[in-house]
C-alpha positions as CSV (number, residue, x, y, z in Angstrom):
1,X,-298.9,-30.5,-120.5
2,X,-296.4,-32.8,-122.3
3,X,-293.7,-31.6,-119.9
4,X,-295.9,-32.3,-116.9
5,X,-296.6,-35.8,-118.2
6,X,-292.8,-36.3,-118.7
7,X,-292.2,-35.3,-115.1
8,X,-294.9,-37.6,-113.8
9,X,-293.3,-40.6,-115.7
10,X,-289.9,-39.8,-114.3
11,X,-291.2,-39.5,-110.8
12,X,-293.2,-42.7,-111.2
13,X,-290.0,-44.6,-112.3
14,X,-288.0,-43.1,-109.3
15,X,-290.8,-43.9,-106.9
16,X,-291.0,-47.5,-108.2
17,X,-287.2,-47.9,-107.6
18,X,-287.5,-46.4,-104.1
19,X,-290.3,-48.7,-103.1
20,X,-288.6,-51.7,-104.5
21,X,-285.3,-50.8,-102.7
22,X,-287.0,-50.2,-99.4
23,X,-288.9,-53.4,-99.7
24,X,-285.8,-55.4,-100.6
25,X,-283.9,-53.8,-97.7
26,X,-286.5,-54.8,-95.1
27,X,-286.8,-58.3,-96.5
28,X,-283.1,-58.9,-96.6
29,X,-282.7,-57.5,-93.0
30,X,-285.5,-59.6,-91.6
31,X,-284.0,-62.7,-93.3
32,X,-280.4,-62.2,-92.4
33,X,-280.3,-60.4,-89.0
34,X,-278.9,-63.5,-87.3
35,X,-275.8,-65.3,-86.3
36,X,-274.7,-68.4,-88.2
37,X,-272.3,-71.2,-87.5
38,X,-269.3,-71.2,-89.9
39,X,-267.4,-74.3,-91.0
40,X,-264.5,-73.4,-88.8
41,X,-266.7,-73.5,-85.7
42,X,-267.0,-69.7,-85.3
43,X,-270.2,-67.7,-85.2
44,X,-270.7,-64.8,-87.7
45,X,-273.4,-62.2,-88.2
46,X,-274.9,-62.7,-91.7
47,X,-275.0,-58.9,-92.4
48,X,-272.3,-57.3,-90.2
49,X,-269.2,-58.9,-91.6
50,X,-266.1,-58.1,-93.7
51,X,-266.2,-54.3,-94.6
52,X,-269.6,-53.9,-93.1
53,X,-268.3,-55.0,-89.7
54,X,-265.6,-52.3,-89.9
55,X,-268.3,-49.6,-90.3
56,X,-270.5,-50.9,-87.5
57,X,-267.7,-51.5,-85.1
58,X,-266.5,-47.9,-85.7
59,X,-270.1,-46.7,-85.3
60,X,-270.3,-48.5,-82.0
61,X,-267.1,-46.7,-80.8
62,X,-268.4,-43.3,-82.0
63,X,-271.7,-43.7,-80.3
64,X,-270.1,-44.8,-77.1
65,X,-267.6,-41.9,-77.2
66,X,-270.3,-39.3,-77.9
67,X,-272.5,-40.7,-75.1
68,X,-269.6,-40.5,-72.7
69,X,-269.1,-36.8,-73.5
70,X,-266.4,-36.8,-76.1
71,X,-266.6,-34.1,-78.8
72,X,-267.4,-34.8,-82.4
73,X,-263.8,-34.5,-83.6
74,X,-262.4,-36.9,-81.0
75,X,-265.1,-39.5,-81.2
76,X,-264.1,-42.7,-83.0
77,X,-260.8,-44.3,-84.1
78,X,-258.2,-43.3,-86.5
79,X,-259.5,-42.9,-90.1
80,X,-259.3,-46.4,-91.7
81,X,-261.6,-46.8,-94.7
82,X,-264.8,-44.6,-94.3
83,X,-265.1,-41.6,-92.1
84,X,-268.6,-40.6,-93.0
85,X,-270.6,-43.9,-93.0
86,X,-269.9,-45.1,-89.5
87,X,-271.0,-41.6,-88.2
88,X,-274.2,-41.9,-90.1
89,X,-274.8,-45.3,-88.5
90,X,-273.9,-44.0,-85.1
91,X,-276.2,-40.9,-85.3
92,X,-279.0,-43.1,-86.5
93,X,-278.7,-45.3,-83.4
94,X,-278.4,-42.3,-81.1
95,X,-281.6,-40.9,-82.7
96,X,-283.6,-44.0,-82.2
97,X,-282.0,-44.7,-78.8
98,X,-280.8,-48.2,-79.5
99,X,-277.5,-50.0,-78.9
100,X,-275.4,-51.4,-81.7
101,X,-273.7,-54.0,-79.5
102,X,-274.8,-55.8,-76.3
103,X,-272.9,-56.0,-73.0
104,X,-271.0,-59.0,-74.3
105,X,-269.7,-57.1,-77.4
106,X,-271.9,-59.0,-79.8
107,X,-274.0,-57.1,-82.4
108,X,-277.6,-56.8,-81.2
109,X,-280.3,-58.4,-83.2
110,X,-283.7,-56.9,-84.1
111,X,-282.5,-53.3,-83.3
112,X,-284.1,-51.7,-86.4
113,X,-281.1,-52.2,-88.7
114,X,-283.4,-51.8,-91.7
115,X,-283.4,-48.0,-91.0
116,X,-279.9,-47.9,-92.7
117,X,-281.0,-49.3,-96.1
118,X,-284.1,-47.1,-95.9
119,X,-281.9,-44.1,-95.3
120,X,-279.6,-45.2,-98.2
121,X,-282.7,-45.3,-100.5
122,X,-284.1,-41.9,-99.4
123,X,-280.7,-40.2,-100.1
124,X,-280.1,-42.0,-103.5
125,X,-283.6,-41.5,-105.0
126,X,-283.6,-37.8,-103.9
127,X,-280.2,-37.5,-105.7
128,X,-281.8,-39.2,-108.7
129,X,-284.6,-36.6,-108.8
130,X,-281.9,-33.9,-108.9
131,X,-279.9,-35.7,-111.6
132,X,-283.0,-36.2,-113.7
133,X,-283.6,-32.4,-113.8
134,X,-280.0,-31.9,-115.1
135,X,-280.6,-34.6,-117.8
136,X,-283.3,-32.5,-119.2
137,X,-280.7,-29.8,-120.1
138,X,-279.0,-32.4,-122.4
139,X,-281.8,-34.5,-123.7
140,X,-284.7,-32.0,-123.6
141,X,-286.0,-32.9,-127.1
142,X,-285.5,-36.6,-126.6
143,X,-287.8,-37.3,-123.7
144,X,-287.6,-41.1,-123.8
145,X,-283.8,-41.0,-123.5
146,X,-284.2,-39.5,-120.0
147,X,-286.8,-42.1,-119.1
148,X,-284.4,-44.9,-120.0
149,X,-281.5,-43.3,-118.1
150,X,-283.6,-42.8,-115.0
151,X,-285.0,-46.3,-115.4
152,X,-281.5,-47.8,-115.5
153,X,-280.3,-45.8,-112.4
154,X,-283.5,-46.5,-110.5
155,X,-284.0,-50.2,-111.1
156,X,-280.8,-51.8,-112.5
157,X,-280.3,-54.7,-110.0
158,X,-276.5,-54.2,-109.6
159,X,-277.2,-50.7,-108.3
160,X,-280.4,-51.3,-106.3
161,X,-278.8,-54.2,-104.3
162,X,-276.5,-51.7,-102.6
163,X,-279.3,-49.3,-101.6
164,X,-281.0,-52.2,-99.9
165,X,-277.8,-53.3,-98.1
166,X,-275.2,-52.2,-95.6
167,X,-272.2,-51.4,-97.7
168,X,-270.9,-47.8,-98.2
169,X,-271.7,-47.8,-102.0
170,X,-275.2,-46.4,-101.9
171,X,-274.5,-43.1,-100.2
172,X,-271.2,-42.8,-102.2
173,X,-273.2,-43.3,-105.5
174,X,-275.7,-40.6,-104.3
175,X,-272.9,-38.1,-103.9
176,X,-271.3,-39.0,-107.2
177,X,-274.7,-38.7,-108.9
178,X,-275.1,-35.1,-107.6
179,X,-271.5,-34.2,-108.6
180,X,-272.2,-35.6,-112.1
181,X,-275.4,-33.6,-112.4
182,X,-273.6,-30.4,-111.3
183,X,-270.8,-31.0,-113.9
184,X,-273.4,-31.4,-116.6
185,X,-274.6,-27.9,-115.8
186,X,-271.1,-26.5,-115.1
187,X,-270.8,-22.7,-114.8
188,X,-268.3,-20.1,-113.4
189,X,-270.2,-19.1,-110.2
190,X,-267.9,-19.3,-107.2
191,X,-270.4,-20.9,-104.8
192,X,-271.4,-23.5,-107.5
193,X,-267.8,-24.6,-107.9
194,X,-267.2,-24.4,-104.1
195,X,-270.1,-26.8,-103.7
196,X,-268.7,-29.3,-106.3
197,X,-265.3,-29.3,-104.4
198,X,-267.1,-29.8,-101.1
199,X,-269.0,-32.8,-102.5
200,X,-265.8,-34.3,-103.8
201,X,-264.4,-34.0,-100.3
202,X,-267.6,-35.5,-98.9
203,X,-267.3,-38.5,-101.3
204,X,-263.8,-39.0,-100.0
205,X,-265.1,-39.1,-96.4
206,X,-267.5,-41.9,-97.5
207,X,-265.0,-43.9,-99.6
208,X,-261.3,-43.3,-99.9
209,X,-261.4,-44.1,-103.7
210,X,-262.2,-40.3,-104.1
211,X,-258.8,-39.3,-102.7
212,X,-257.6,-38.3,-106.2
213,X,-261.1,-37.6,-107.8
214,X,-260.2,-33.9,-108.1
215,X,-257.7,-34.8,-110.8
216,X,-260.1,-36.0,-113.5
217,X,-262.6,-33.3,-112.6
218,X,-259.7,-30.7,-113.0
219,X,-259.1,-32.1,-116.4
220,X,-262.7,-31.6,-117.3
221,X,-262.6,-28.0,-115.9
222,X,-259.6,-27.3,-118.2
223,X,-261.4,-28.8,-121.2
224,X,-264.7,-27.0,-120.4
225,X,-263.4,-23.5,-119.5
226,X,-260.3,-23.5,-121.7
227,X,-258.1,-20.6,-120.6
228,X,-260.6,-19.4,-118.1
229,X,-260.4,-22.5,-115.9
230,X,-258.3,-21.0,-113.1
231,X,-261.1,-19.2,-111.2
232,X,-263.7,-22.0,-111.2
233,X,-261.1,-24.7,-110.5
234,X,-259.7,-22.6,-107.6
235,X,-263.1,-22.4,-106.0
236,X,-263.6,-26.1,-106.4
237,X,-260.2,-26.8,-104.7
238,X,-261.1,-24.5,-101.8
239,X,-264.3,-26.6,-101.3
240,X,-262.4,-29.8,-101.4
241,X,-259.6,-28.6,-99.1
242,X,-262.2,-27.4,-96.5
243,X,-263.3,-31.0,-96.1
244,X,-259.8,-32.3,-96.1
245,X,-258.7,-29.9,-93.4
246,X,-261.7,-31.0,-91.3
247,X,-260.6,-34.7,-91.7
248,X,-256.9,-33.9,-91.0
249,X,-257.8,-32.0,-87.9
250,X,-260.0,-34.8,-86.6
251,X,-257.1,-37.3,-87.1
252,X,-254.7,-34.8,-85.4
253,X,-256.9,-34.7,-82.3
254,X,-256.8,-38.5,-82.0
255,X,-253.2,-39.2,-83.1
256,X,-251.3,-35.9,-82.8
257,X,-250.6,-36.3,-86.5
258,X,-252.3,-34.3,-89.3
259,X,-253.1,-37.1,-91.7
260,X,-255.7,-37.6,-94.4
261,X,-254.5,-40.9,-95.9
262,X,-256.6,-43.8,-94.5
263,X,-254.7,-46.8,-93.2
264,X,-256.5,-49.1,-95.7
265,X,-255.1,-47.0,-98.5
266,X,-251.6,-47.7,-97.3
267,X,-252.2,-51.4,-96.7
268,X,-254.3,-52.4,-99.7
269,X,-251.7,-52.5,-102.5
270,X,-249.3,-54.5,-100.3
271,X,-252.1,-56.9,-99.2
272,X,-253.6,-57.5,-102.6
273,X,-250.9,-56.9,-105.2
274,X,-247.3,-56.9,-104.0
275,X,-246.8,-60.7,-104.0
276,X,-248.4,-60.9,-107.5
277,X,-245.9,-58.4,-108.9
278,X,-243.0,-60.4,-107.4
279,X,-244.5,-63.7,-108.5
280,X,-244.4,-65.0,-105.0
281,X,-247.0,-66.4,-102.7
282,X,-248.8,-64.3,-100.1
283,X,-247.2,-66.5,-97.4
284,X,-243.7,-65.7,-98.6
285,X,-244.5,-62.0,-98.6
286,X,-245.7,-62.1,-95.0
287,X,-242.8,-64.2,-93.9
288,X,-240.4,-61.5,-95.2
289,X,-242.4,-58.9,-93.2
290,X,-242.4,-61.0,-90.0
291,X,-238.6,-61.4,-90.3
292,X,-238.3,-57.6,-90.7
293,X,-240.5,-56.9,-87.7
294,X,-238.5,-59.3,-85.6
295,X,-235.1,-57.8,-86.7
296,X,-236.4,-54.3,-85.8
297,X,-237.9,-55.5,-82.5
298,X,-241.3,-54.0,-83.3
299,X,-244.5,-54.5,-81.4
300,X,-247.5,-54.8,-83.7
301,X,-249.9,-53.5,-81.0
302,X,-247.8,-50.3,-80.5
303,X,-249.2,-47.4,-82.5
304,X,-245.8,-46.0,-83.5
305,X,-244.5,-49.4,-84.5
306,X,-247.7,-50.1,-86.4
307,X,-247.1,-47.0,-88.5
308,X,-243.5,-48.2,-89.2
309,X,-245.0,-51.5,-90.4
310,X,-247.4,-49.6,-92.7
311,X,-244.5,-47.7,-94.1
312,X,-242.5,-50.9,-94.7
313,X,-245.5,-52.4,-96.5
314,X,-245.9,-49.2,-98.6
315,X,-242.2,-49.2,-99.5
316,X,-242.3,-53.0,-100.3
317,X,-245.2,-52.4,-102.7
318,X,-243.4,-49.4,-104.4
319,X,-240.2,-51.5,-104.9
320,X,-242.3,-54.4,-106.3
321,X,-244.0,-52.0,-108.7
322,X,-240.8,-50.3,-109.8
323,X,-239.1,-53.6,-110.5
324,X,-242.2,-55.2,-112.2
325,X,-243.9,-52.4,-114.2
326,X,-244.7,-54.6,-117.2
327,X,-246.2,-57.3,-115.0
328,X,-248.3,-54.6,-113.2
329,X,-249.7,-53.4,-116.6
330,X,-250.6,-57.0,-117.5
331,X,-252.3,-57.6,-114.1
332,X,-254.1,-54.3,-114.3
333,X,-255.5,-55.0,-117.7
334,X,-256.5,-58.6,-116.8
335,X,-258.1,-57.6,-113.4
336,X,-259.8,-54.5,-114.9
337,X,-261.5,-56.6,-117.5
338,X,-262.7,-59.1,-114.8
339,X,-263.9,-56.2,-112.7
340,X,-266.3,-55.0,-115.5
341,X,-268.4,-58.1,-115.2
342,X,-271.7,-56.9,-113.5
343,X,-272.7,-58.8,-110.4
344,X,-276.3,-58.3,-109.4
345,X,-275.9,-61.3,-107.0
346,X,-273.1,-59.7,-104.9
347,X,-275.2,-58.7,-101.8
348,X,-277.3,-61.8,-101.7
349,X,-274.3,-64.0,-102.0
350,X,-272.4,-62.0,-99.3
351,X,-275.1,-62.7,-96.8
352,X,-274.7,-66.5,-97.3
353,X,-271.0,-66.9,-98.2
354,X,-268.8,-68.7,-95.6
355,X,-265.2,-67.5,-96.0
356,X,-263.8,-69.7,-93.3
357,X,-262.7,-72.4,-95.7
358,X,-260.3,-72.5,-98.7
359,X,-261.5,-71.6,-102.1
360,X,-264.9,-70.6,-100.8
361,X,-265.6,-68.5,-103.9
362,X,-265.9,-71.6,-106.1
363,X,-269.3,-72.3,-104.7
364,X,-270.8,-69.5,-106.8
365,X,-268.9,-70.2,-110.0
366,X,-272.1,-71.3,-111.7
367,X,-273.4,-67.7,-111.6
368,X,-270.7,-66.5,-114.0
369,X,-272.7,-67.6,-117.1
370,X,-275.6,-65.4,-115.9
371,X,-273.3,-62.5,-115.0
372,X,-271.4,-62.6,-118.2
373,X,-274.6,-62.9,-120.3
374,X,-276.2,-60.0,-118.5
375,X,-273.1,-57.8,-118.7
376,X,-272.8,-58.4,-122.5
377,X,-276.4,-57.3,-123.0
378,X,-276.0,-54.1,-120.9
379,X,-272.6,-53.3,-122.6
380,X,-273.9,-53.9,-126.1
381,X,-276.8,-51.4,-125.5
382,X,-274.2,-49.0,-124.0
383,X,-272.0,-49.4,-127.1
384,X,-274.8,-48.5,-129.4
385,X,-275.5,-45.5,-127.2
386,X,-271.8,-44.4,-127.4
387,X,-271.8,-44.7,-131.2
388,X,-275.0,-42.7,-131.4
389,X,-273.6,-40.0,-129.1
390,X,-270.2,-40.0,-130.9
391,X,-271.9,-39.4,-134.2
392,X,-273.8,-36.5,-132.8
393,X,-270.5,-35.1,-131.6
394,X,-271.7,-34.6,-128.0
395,X,-268.1,-34.0,-127.0
396,X,-268.5,-32.3,-123.6
397,X,-270.6,-35.1,-122.1
398,X,-268.4,-37.8,-123.7
399,X,-265.3,-36.2,-122.2
400,X,-266.9,-36.0,-118.8
401,X,-268.1,-39.6,-118.9
402,X,-264.7,-40.9,-120.0
403,X,-262.6,-39.0,-117.5
404,X,-264.7,-40.7,-114.7
405,X,-264.5,-44.1,-116.3
406,X,-260.7,-44.0,-116.8
407,X,-260.3,-42.7,-113.2
408,X,-262.3,-45.5,-111.4
409,X,-260.8,-48.2,-113.7
410,X,-257.3,-46.8,-113.3
411,X,-257.5,-46.4,-109.5
412,X,-259.2,-49.7,-108.6
413,X,-259.3,-51.9,-111.7
414,X,-256.2,-53.8,-110.6
415,X,-258.1,-55.2,-107.6
416,X,-260.4,-57.1,-109.9
417,X,-263.5,-56.7,-107.7
418,X,-266.7,-55.7,-109.6
419,X,-268.0,-54.0,-106.5
420,X,-265.3,-51.3,-106.9
421,X,-266.5,-50.6,-110.5
422,X,-270.1,-49.9,-109.5
423,X,-269.6,-46.1,-109.8
424,X,-269.0,-46.5,-113.5
425,X,-272.6,-47.6,-113.9
426,X,-273.7,-44.0,-113.0
427,X,-271.8,-42.7,-116.0
428,X,-272.6,-45.5,-118.6
429,X,-276.3,-45.0,-117.7
430,X,-276.1,-42.2,-120.3
431,X,-274.9,-44.6,-123.0
432,X,-277.5,-47.1,-121.9
433,X,-280.4,-44.6,-122.2
434,X,-279.3,-43.4,-125.6
435,X,-278.6,-46.9,-126.8
436,X,-281.9,-48.4,-125.6
437,X,-283.8,-45.5,-127.2
438,X,-282.0,-46.2,-130.5
439,X,-282.8,-49.9,-130.3
440,X,-286.4,-49.4,-129.6
441,X,-286.7,-46.7,-132.4
442,X,-285.1,-49.1,-134.9
443,X,-287.5,-51.9,-133.9
444,X,-290.4,-49.6,-134.4
445,X,-289.1,-48.6,-137.8
446,X,-288.7,-52.3,-138.9
447,X,-292.3,-53.0,-137.9
448,X,-293.5,-50.2,-140.0
């Protein structure tokens, strides 16, 4: 009976999060499904802009290609930053028989966009049900710890804002949550490890940050299985490589080149970091590139020449990194610290932010006092949870959490964007649950 009550409480928390997320997604869509006039005189859709615009533009192309008879592999453009998400959007609009853009090439209004955040929410909260079952294997005798972990994942505002929005984070977090749950219950079965590898590949199709995710997971496999790691890890790699081959084949059909590296992956370090390493302005960096393009008589619209420019940028970054390694470490530490500040206001601000004028970000500086205060409270509770777990010597779970935390911080911390650190919240939710339980128990003891 107690176990049934425990299940009911967990499902009630998850249902509450789901209802809130769906409600928020519909409200945000109805409020922001419009075009607005920017300060530079251009019109911009309040929702479909920046990264979101890339997903929806690609979804429009995929839908158009599929409708014209193209096969699944050939539909769409060359892999840029998300392979899976634009296809989900495209299939959704095929299913409801609605257009993404009108005949003038503008994004259509009132075409049931809210179905995407609803789909995000369905996938995430189903994943959370699965994850909660795995938590019972670790915290079976500490029921309330599971409640607090599930509460954090279901209702923490930094997370829920993405389920109710149009970024790629929500589905990515869902996949990571399932992977995390499977790793908590890791065993030697071939299909089990094949599934983990497949899901790692699927997460890479959703967001390219998972390109090297197999590395920290391989470290955990070696720690967990000791000298018997080869078989399970091999099965995991087979699952991962199956997805990678699928992606490479899809790119080969479009470009006659077997490639799995997204173009954003090549461009990002040059665009965001190279000039900082060389202590130069972004304008100076691009001036050097433009001179190189002119000297080599390259056409930026030609696909072959475009790849040469990508390669130039990649080499430029590598040289900048090689010559300024100490500066890179300093920038990485500084930016990684900034990126850990939680931002529950990101999505709401993104709908309103006008990026058409210089230093547009200063408009929201006043929110930092709230973000920092909120972050300190969450991290303080997590720190208590970490100490509590460390004292109990729960080494396997601690190792698993930290290989993930180091991975995401190491791969994307240098960018300094807190949106990129959101996956870490999945892992520190364990610390939060243990910490909050400890705080509440101590308060109860004081009152006695």
